[in-house]
Wavefront OBJ file of the C-alpha trace (Angstrom):
o trace
v 9.205 -66.659 -30.301
v 12.752 -66.328 -31.482
v 12.086 -62.766 -32.489
v 10.982 -62.027 -28.990
v 14.208 -63.507 -27.590
v 16.223 -61.434 -30.037
v 14.395 -58.294 -28.921
v 15.146 -59.002 -25.242
v 18.640 -57.451 -25.293
v 17.207 -54.396 -27.055
v 14.484 -54.124 -24.448
v 17.058 -54.522 -21.741
v 19.061 -51.658 -23.223
v 15.973 -49.538 -23.437
v 15.155 -50.312 -19.828
v 18.695 -49.459 -18.703
v 18.471 -46.186 -20.616
v 15.148 -45.354 -19.009
v 16.531 -46.162 -15.550
v 19.513 -43.958 -16.198
v 17.302 -41.104 -17.388
v 15.108 -41.613 -14.323
v 18.167 -41.486 -12.067
v 19.397 -38.273 -13.671
v 15.997 -36.706 -13.272
v 15.852 -37.765 -9.641
v 19.240 -36.199 -8.977
v 18.075 -32.939 -10.547
v 14.917 -32.988 -8.413
v 16.976 -33.643 -5.280
v 19.241 -30.721 -6.006
v 16.269 -28.445 -6.545
v 14.660 -29.628 -3.313
v 17.894 -29.054 -1.478
v 18.010 -25.446 -2.742
v 14.404 -24.972 -1.760
v 15.106 -26.301 1.701
v 17.986 -23.830 2.028
v 15.716 -20.990 0.831
v 12.999 -22.055 3.320
v 15.603 -22.095 6.078
v 16.863 -18.652 5.153
v 13.307 -17.293 4.912
v 12.467 -18.781 8.252
v 15.492 -17.167 9.853
v 14.632 -13.795 8.287
v 11.079 -14.039 9.607
v 12.302 -14.938 13.057
v 14.754 -12.015 13.009
v 12.019 -9.635 11.857
v 9.812 -10.835 14.734
v 12.700 -10.361 17.171
v 13.386 -6.870 15.775
v 9.725 -5.865 15.982
v 9.570 -7.151 19.571
v 12.685 -5.124 20.476
v 11.203 -2.059 18.781
v 7.956 -2.441 20.753
v 9.881 -2.910 23.973
v 11.903 0.246 23.309
v 8.813 2.237 22.546
v 7.205 1.091 25.823
v 10.388 2.048 27.716
v 10.414 5.459 26.049
v 6.787 6.019 26.930
v 7.311 5.035 30.528
v 10.406 7.263 30.811
v 8.540 10.038 29.135
v 5.742 9.741 31.708
v 8.286 9.592 34.516
v 10.119 12.666 33.171
v 6.859 14.585 32.907
v 6.107 13.720 36.528
v 9.575 14.761 37.634
v 9.320 18.017 35.636
v 5.968 18.807 37.289
v 7.489 18.201 40.745
v 10.483 20.373 39.920
v 8.183 23.107 38.608
v 6.148 23.019 41.830
v 9.361 23.200 43.895
v 10.615 26.097 41.840
v 7.351 27.914 42.426
v 7.653 27.284 46.191
v 11.278 28.537 46.143
v 10.236 31.635 44.198
v 7.457 32.376 46.708
v 9.877 31.922 49.602
v 12.412 34.251 47.921
v 9.678 36.775 47.351
v 8.555 36.522 50.952
v 12.157 36.967 52.089
v 12.683 40.015 49.910
v 9.408 41.532 51.165
v 10.315 40.781 54.830
v 13.812 42.331 54.373
v 12.389 45.509 52.850
v 10.081 45.973 55.853
l 1 2 3 4 5 6 7 8 9 10 11 12 13 14 15 16 17 18 19 20 21 22 23 24 25 26 27 28 29 30 31 32 33 34 35 36 37 38 39 40 41 42 43 44 45 46 47 48 49 50 51 52 53 54 55 56 57 58 59 60 61 62 63 64 65 66 67 68 69 70 71 72 73 74 75 76 77 78 79 80 81 82 83 84 85 86 87 88 89 90 91 92 93 94 95 96 97 98
């Protein structure tokens, strides 16, 4: 029994050492988790920005398509007006020559 009482301080030191090691390990794990959280946050922001950029790109493409369609329509109308003007000029030249 006395031997066990003598070993108690040694066991206590062993326990303290284990607790200290455990604390050190926990601190290391917390640091790693913190870095991972930062990385996750950065990755999330990058993903959100990529989504925003792709949405902007899609919107710009739709705008270009709609403007392209509008420009084609305007060009057709101008062409038809130019043809009408050309016919009127031709008619005027013919009527002047008579």
